[in-house]
C-alpha positions as CSV (number, residue, x, y, z in Angstrom):
1,M,10.7,132.8,79.1
2,Q,7.5,133.9,80.1
3,M,4.8,132.5,78.1
4,S,3.4,135.1,77.0
5,L,5.9,136.6,75.9
6,V,6.7,133.3,73.5
7,N,2.8,134.0,72.0
8,S,3.6,137.7,71.4
9,V,6.7,136.5,69.4
10,G,5.0,134.2,67.9
11,F,2.1,136.3,66.7
12,V,4.4,139.5,65.6
13,A,6.8,136.9,63.4
14,A,3.1,135.3,61.6
15,A,1.9,139.1,61.3
16,C,5.4,139.8,59.6
17,T,5.4,136.8,57.4
18,T,1.8,136.9,56.3
19,L,1.7,140.4,55.7
20,S,4.4,140.5,53.7
21,F,2.5,138.5,50.8
22,I,0.3,141.4,50.6
23,P,2.7,143.7,48.4
24,Q,2.4,140.9,45.4
25,L,-1.2,140.9,45.5
26,L,-0.9,144.7,44.5
27,K,1.4,143.7,42.1
28,I,-0.8,141.2,40.2
29,R,-3.4,143.5,41.1
30,R,-1.6,146.5,38.7
31,Q,0.5,144.3,36.7
32,G,-1.5,140.9,35.9
33,G,0.5,138.8,38.0
34,R,2.5,137.3,34.7
35,D,5.6,137.7,37.1
36,L,4.3,134.6,39.5
37,S,3.6,131.3,38.2
38,Y,0.9,128.9,39.0
39,A,3.1,126.2,40.5
40,M,5.1,128.3,42.2
41,L,2.1,129.5,44.4
42,S,0.7,126.1,44.4
43,V,3.9,125.0,46.0
44,Y,3.5,127.7,48.5
45,L,-0.5,126.9,49.3
46,C,0.6,123.3,49.9
47,G,3.6,124.0,52.1
48,L,1.0,126.3,54.4
49,G,-1.8,124.0,54.6
50,L,0.8,121.6,56.0
51,W,2.2,124.3,58.1
52,L,-1.6,124.9,59.6
53,A,-2.1,121.2,59.7
54,Y,1.5,121.2,62.2
55,G,0.1,124.3,63.7
56,L,-3.3,122.1,64.6
57,L,-1.7,119.3,65.5
58,L,0.2,121.2,67.9
59,H,-2.3,124.1,68.9
60,T,-0.2,126.1,68.5
61,S,-2.6,129.2,67.3
62,A,0.2,131.8,66.1
63,V,1.0,129.1,63.6
64,I,-2.2,128.2,62.8
65,V,-3.4,131.8,62.7
66,A,-0.5,132.7,60.3
67,N,-1.2,129.9,58.3
68,A,-4.6,130.3,57.5
69,A,-4.4,134.1,57.3
70,S,-1.4,133.3,54.4
71,M,-3.3,130.5,52.4
72,V,-6.5,133.0,51.8
73,L,-4.1,135.5,50.2
74,V,-2.6,132.9,48.9
75,A,-5.9,131.9,47.2
76,A,-6.7,135.0,46.6
77,A,-3.3,135.6,44.3
78,I,-4.4,132.6,42.5
79,V,-7.5,133.9,41.3
80,M,-6.7,137.2,41.2
81,K,-3.9,135.8,38.5
82,A,-6.4,133.8,36.5
83,A,-9.0,136.7,36.5
84,M,-6.9,138.9,34.9
85,A,-5.1,136.4,32.4
86,P,-6.0,137.2,28.9
87,S,-8.6,135.6,27.2
88,R,-7.3,132.6,24.5
89,G,-8.4,134.8,21.9
90,Q,-6.7,138.1,23.1
91,R,-3.2,136.7,23.2
């Protein structure tokens, strides 16, 4: 298999998995993210960081790009969830 085909498959797979998190951001924007726990988002962010480190160690651009982008999306989800949470006085 040619290396360009391998890279193409990697980048398409990376795009699919990374972009699949965007509906979660939209849901948080509409509904506030009550259904997503900080624990899950934190563990997911940690796992993405480890995948990013793995990609960096192997110099695998598809893994690096996908996990860096996913980390930005998950971090955005955490920030949005925190920003949209009702303040303690409003509960």
